[in-house]
C-alpha positions, 0 to 999 in steps of 0.5 A, a space after each residue: 518540468 515534464 513528468 512521465 509517471 508509469 503505473 502498474 497493472 491498475 490505474 490511479 482511479 481504481 481505488 485506495 492503497 497503491 492506486 491512491 498513491 499514484 493518483 496523489 503523486 500525479 495530482 501533486 506534481 500537477 499542482 506544483 505546475 508541472 506537465 504530467 502524463 500518466 501511463 497505466 493499464 486498464 484490464 477489461 475486467 476492471 470497470 471504469 474510465 478515466 474520470 472526466 475531471 482528471 487535470 493531467 494527461 492519462 494514457 491507458 492500455 488494455 491487458 489480456 484478462 487472466 483469472 483473477 487469482 493468477 493476476 492478483 498473484 503475479 501482476 504479469 498479465 500481457 498487454 493486448 497486441 494493438 495496445 502494446 504497439 501504441 504504447 511502444 510508439 508513445 515511448 519512441 515518439 515522446 520518451 526523450 521529451 520528459 525531464 523526469 520518469 517515475 516508474 512504480 514497480 518492476 515486473 508488472 506489465 506496464 513498468 516491465 514493458 516500459 523498462 524493456 523499451 527504454 534506452 540511452 538518455 531516457 534511462 538517465 532520467 529514470 527514478 524507480 520506486 520499489 515497494 518490495 518483492 511480491 513472491 506469492 508466498 502462499 503458492 509454492 508454484 507461483 512463488 518459485 516462478 516469481 523468484 525466477 522472474 525477479 532473479 533473471 528478467 528482473 535483474 536485467 531490468 534493474 540494470 537500466 535504473 539510475 535512481 532506485 527508491 525503497 520505502 522500508 528496510 525490508 524492501 532495501 534488503 529484498 533489493 540486495 537479495 534479489 538483484 545484488 548491488 545495482 551497478 550505476 544506480 543510486 539507492 535512496 530511502 524515502 517515505 510515502 505520503 497521504 493527502 494531509 489536507 484531506 485527512 485533516 478535513 475528514 478527521 474534523 468531520 468525525 471528531 465528535 464526542 464518543 457518544 455521538 460517533 458510537 450512535 452514528 456507527 450503531 446505525 450500521 450495526 457496529 458497536 464498541 468495543 471492536 477491532 477494525 482492519 481495512 484493506 483490499 480483501 487479498 491474502 497478502 493483507 492477512 485478514 485470515 490470520 486476523 480472524 484466526 487470532 480473533 476467534 479465541 478473543 471473541 470467547 474471552 470478550 463477549 461484546 467484542 466485534 471484528 469489523 473488516 472493510 475493503 474491496 471484495 475479491 475472490 478471497 472474500 468467499 474463502 474468508 466468509 467460509 472461515 467465519 462460518 467455520 469459526 461460528 463467528 457470523 454474528 461477531 464479524 462484519 464484512 463491510 466491503 469498500 467504504 467511503 473515506 468519511 466512513 473509514 475515518 469514523 471507523 478508525 476514530 471509534 475502534 478500540 484497536 486498529 489492526 494491520 495484519 498484513 503478510 506483505 506491504 510495500 509501505 503501509 499507509 494504514 500505519 501512517 494513519 495510525 501514527 498521525 492519530 496515535 491510535 492503539 494499533 497492532 501491526 505486522 513487521 512488514 513494509 515500513 510499519 516498524 519505522 512508521 510506528 516509532 517512538 512512544 505510543 500504543 503500538 505493537 509490532 508482531 511477525 507476519 502470519 503469527 496468529 498467536 502473537 497477533 492475538 496476544 498483542 490485540 489482547 494487550 491493546 483491548 485491556 489498555 485504556 485509551 484516550 481520545 485520539 487527536 491529530 499530531 501535527 508533526 506526524 501529519 506534516 511528516 507524511 504529507 504527499 506534497 513533500 514526497 512528490 517534491 522530493 522525488 523530482 530532486 532525486 537523480 541529483 540528490 545522493 543522500 539517504 543511501 540504502 547501505 545504512 538501512 537496518 537489516 534486522 527487525 527491532 523488538 516490538 513496541 507498545 505498552 509494557 
């Protein structure tokens, strides 16, 4: 099968999170014996070329640089004119040859440009992955502009889709809110996945006696007990809300530390000022981007894992926590509610609510936790290979209708 994967405004090798998902899907399809082409953008402000060992074809197009805050809020940067013509030529010349077209997102530059040019037989092969509507809730101007774009241009682009995949009840509800019921399209619900083999291997490398792991982290100034959160340092990830919730806990638990890991952005400076304002310079560690082994070590050793996001498309951090049954406090965005299901030390709180977040963290800190181990059933549940195979069957597979998705948030889970 010949597959075209259309990515948003960051290339698959740009980092973790969504970009990692794009890369893993392309790699999985390649490993399954399919011919894969990835089209993506590379804003000139983002360093890095296509890795030399990439086993599938990559077509990368440059964007016009925008101020970082605007680009992060809208993902609507224009494509450079010469690259735009080159992209159009690729779609015109080869579009009809692909057996399956997987498009991530909607209004981001590359998906938007592709959908605007798609016609006829090409759209009948289209599987569109929708991670939720980003409306920059912290900026009234950008929020209003984003809503207008989704309900005008976005609605027109959605009308060209044949199969739409949503990854949570929240994204299914947003799809209905902004676009109504897409005519002629089948809406299905799926889960995202991780590299299960790599996860198990990384876990095996850090699954050491607590004393050994504690000593390893102490070399970086990290001592138990500590609350751990990881993600790109962007307002949507809610690190500022977590800091607000942590400040009173720091007084209540004198030995408690907050450890934040993730790529630095312009928002990091705002967070650093807030840390100083709260007088927490010696209680909060900003590690920046960490390696996969270090991420796993921090996840293994932390007392409570926090996922304070204002907004998530899916939320792979919750999948990591579910696989390990790690004491976790997460917000009710993305697929956190569905992922942190069943019995387990999990607490779900509303996004942006520092008080509820603090209360849940306190419960987690006061609950004794055993040694985390991998749940093989949960690991298989989130295996990216299964996700990749399922996406290729979707145009003919009509099960999993969005119409049966829950429309309300269920109560928090966790210890009584």
